[in-house]
C-alpha positions in Angstrom: -61.2 26.0 -12.9 -58.9 25.1 -10.1 -62.0 23.3 -8.3 -62.8 21.7 -11.3 -59.4 20.4 -11.9 -59.9 19.0 -8.1 -62.9 17.5 -8.4 -62.2 15.7 -11.8 -58.4 14.1 -9.9 -60.7 13.0 -7.3 -63.2 11.1 -9.4 -60.4 9.0 -11.3 -57.9 8.5 -8.3 -60.3 5.1 -7.7 -59.3 4.4 -11.4 -55.4 5.6 -11.7 -55.1 3.9 -8.4 -56.3 1.3 -10.6 -54.3 1.1 -13.3 -50.9 1.8 -10.9 -51.8 -1.7 -9.1 -52.1 -3.6 -12.2 -49.1 -2.0 -13.8 -46.8 -2.8 -10.4 -48.1 -6.1 -10.7 -47.3 -6.9 -14.2 -43.9 -6.1 -13.1 -43.3 -7.8 -10.1 -44.4 -10.7 -12.2 -42.0 -10.0 -14.7 -39.1 -9.8 -12.4 -40.3 -13.1 -10.7 -40.6 -15.0 -13.6 -37.9 -17.8 -14.6 -37.1 -15.8 -17.6 -37.2 -12.6 -15.9 -33.8 -10.3 -14.5 -33.9 -12.0 -11.0 -34.4 -16.2 -11.8 -33.1 -16.1 -15.4 -29.3 -18.3 -16.0 -26.8 -15.2 -15.0 -29.1 -12.9 -13.8 -29.2 -10.6 -10.3 -30.4 -13.8 -8.5 -27.2 -15.9 -9.2 -24.8 -12.7 -8.4 -26.4 -11.9 -5.1 -26.0 -15.3 -4.6 -22.3 -15.5 -5.6 -22.1 -12.6 -3.5 -23.5 -13.9 -0.2 -21.1 -17.1 -0.8 -18.0 -14.8 -0.8 -19.2 -12.7 2.6 -20.3 -16.1 4.5 -18.8 -16.3 7.9 -16.5 -19.5 6.9 -15.0 -17.3 3.6 -12.0 -15.3 4.4 -14.1 -11.9 3.3 -16.5 -12.5 5.6 -14.0 -13.2 8.1 -12.6 -9.5 7.3 -16.1 -8.5 7.5 -17.3 -9.9 11.1 -17.9 -8.1 14.0 -14.2 -7.7 15.4 -12.6 -8.6 12.4 -9.9 -6.9 10.1 -12.3 -4.2 8.7 -13.4 -3.3 12.6 -10.2 -3.1 14.0 -8.9 -1.1 10.8 -11.8 1.5 11.4 -11.7 1.6 15.1 -11.4 4.5 17.2 -7.6 4.0 17.9 -7.0 1.4 14.6 -4.2 1.8 12.3 -6.7 4.6 9.8 -7.7 6.7 13.1 -3.7 6.7 14.0 -3.0 7.9 10.1 -5.8 10.1 9.7 -5.1 11.7 13.1 -3.5 15.9 13.3 0.2 15.4 13.0 -0.4 11.8 11.5 1.2 10.2 8.9 -1.3 11.6 6.1 -1.2 15.4 7.1 2.5 15.0 7.2 2.0 13.9 3.5 -0.1 16.7 2.5 2.3 19.3 4.0 3.4 22.0 2.3 6.6 21.2 1.1 5.8 17.5 1.8 6.0 14.5 -0.4 3.3 15.7 -2.6 3.9 18.9 -2.4 7.4 18.4 -4.4 6.6 15.0 -6.0 3.9 18.1 -8.2 6.4 20.7 -8.2 7.5 22.1 -11.3 10.7 20.4 -11.3 9.2 17.4 -9.1 9.3 13.5 -10.0 6.2 13.7 -11.7 7.0 16.3 -14.0 10.4 14.2 -14.8 8.0 11.3 -16.0 6.0 13.1 -17.8 8.7 14.9 -20.0 9.5 13.9 -23.5 11.7 10.9 -23.9 10.9 10.5 -20.3 10.3 7.0 -18.4 6.7 7.0 -19.4 7.1 7.8 -23.2 9.9 4.7 -22.7 7.7 2.4 -21.0 4.7 2.9 -24.3 7.4 2.9 -26.8 7.1 0.7 -29.7 8.7 -2.9 -28.3 9.2 -0.8 -24.6 8.4 -2.7 -21.7 4.6 -2.7 -21.9 4.6 -4.3 -25.5 6.8 -6.8 -24.5 4.5 -7.6 -20.8 1.7 -7.7 -23.3 3.2 -10.2 -26.2 2.0 -13.4 -26.8 3.8 -15.6 -24.8 5.5 -12.4 -22.5 5.3 -12.1 -18.8 1.5 -11.8 -18.3 0.6 -14.4 -20.5 3.0 -17.0 -18.2 1.2 -15.6 -15.3 -2.3 -16.1 -16.0 -1.6 -19.3 -17.7 -3.6 -22.5 -15.8 -1.4 -23.9 -13.2 0.8 -20.3 -13.5 1.8 -18.1 -10.6 -1.9 -16.3 -10.3 -3.8 -19.7 -10.0 -1.1 -21.0 -7.5 -1.6 -17.6 -5.2 -5.8 -17.6 -5.6 -6.0 -21.7 -5.2 -7.9 -23.0 -1.8 -5.3 -22.8 0.8 -2.7 -20.7 -1.5 -1.1 -17.8 -0.6 -4.3 -15.4 -0.9 -6.6 -17.6 1.0 -3.6 -18.2 4.1 -3.1 -13.9 4.1 -6.6 -13.6 5.0 -7.2 -16.3 7.5 -7.5 -15.9 11.2 -4.2 -15.1 12.5 -2.9 -14.8 9.1 -0.5 -11.9 7.6 -3.2 -8.8 6.8 -4.4 -9.7 10.5 -1.2 -9.7 12.2 -0.3 -6.1 9.8 -3.6 -4.5 11.2 -3.5 -6.1 14.8 -3.5 -3.5 17.6 0.7 -3.8 18.4 1.3 -5.5 15.1 3.4 -4.8 11.9 1.9 -1.1 10.9 1.9 -0.1 14.8 5.3 -1.1 15.1 6.4 0.7 11.4 4.6 4.2 12.4 6.7 3.6 16.2 9.6 2.9 14.0 9.4 6.2 12.4 8.8 8.2 14.9 12.1 6.8 16.4 14.3 7.0 13.4 12.6 11.1 13.2 13.9 11.4 17.1 17.3 10.2 16.4 17.8 12.2 12.5 19.4 15.0 14.6 21.6 12.7 16.3 22.4 11.3 12.8 23.9 14.4 11.4 25.8 15.6 14.0 27.9 11.9 13.7 27.6 13.2 10.1 29.3 16.5 10.7 32.0 14.9 13.1 33.1 12.6 10.4 35.0 14.7 8.2 36.8 16.3 11.7 37.5 12.8 12.7 39.5 12.2 9.6 41.5 15.1 9.6 42.5 14.5 13.7 43.5 10.7 12.3 45.7 12.3 9.7 47.6 14.5 11.5 47.7 11.5 14.6 49.2 9.4 11.5 51.7 12.4 10.4 52.7 12.6 14.0 53.3 8.9 14.9 55.6 8.6 11.6 58.5 10.5 12.8 58.5 8.8 16.3 58.5 5.1 14.3 61.7 6.5 12.7 63.4 7.6 16.0 62.6 4.1 17.9 64.3 2.3 14.8 67.1 4.2 15.1 67.5 4.0 18.8 67.3 0.1 18.6 69.5 0.1 16.0 71.9 1.8 17.9 71.3 0.1 21.2 72.3 -3.5 19.1 76.0 -2.2 18.0 76.3 -1.1 21.9 75.9 -4.5 22.8 77.8 -6.0 19.8 81.0 -3.8 20.6 81.0 -4.7 24.4 83.3 -6.9 26.3 
């Protein structure tokens, strides 16, 4: 039986190949036709053209993705992302036991308070709450998205978004070696190193206040004594020859 099946498959192989080739040709013809999914208006061809235009070398996204651009520097071996994910780095401290994430998710943590009955989240989604007012006709969101509004201004050619992504712009300065992000990380280490001194200073302040009060109580009698001495001296001078 197996031999018969093998001989049948071998005999019908040319026919099956012809059918598969014909179907493939028909499908390729349909894909490349003017009304096909690639060339029709709004088809994949137009979408790919938009993507190609966005990533062209003279556009901000293309510059960010270019070799040596912002993304390359972000993902470099000694770049900001590597320093964030290194052992003992910011992400490890963030996820450490009793770290910020652990405290956030604890039974009495911020997330639990946020989701509590009558808590901030319920107040946000309540009738006539913040979200209702935000999405109302003529509300803040409408004013942001109106033609010529804030969003249009930010995304306009030469606007804030484009200036942020240009060479020597805000994003590049933020992610550059020795840039703002590096300085913030170094500042965090500096603050961590001086924290024990700040704690000691806070402990000394009550003692300092007590000493100032004691000194004030000691000086007050001396002031009275000086006042009496000055009065006695004036009387002696007045009664003199």
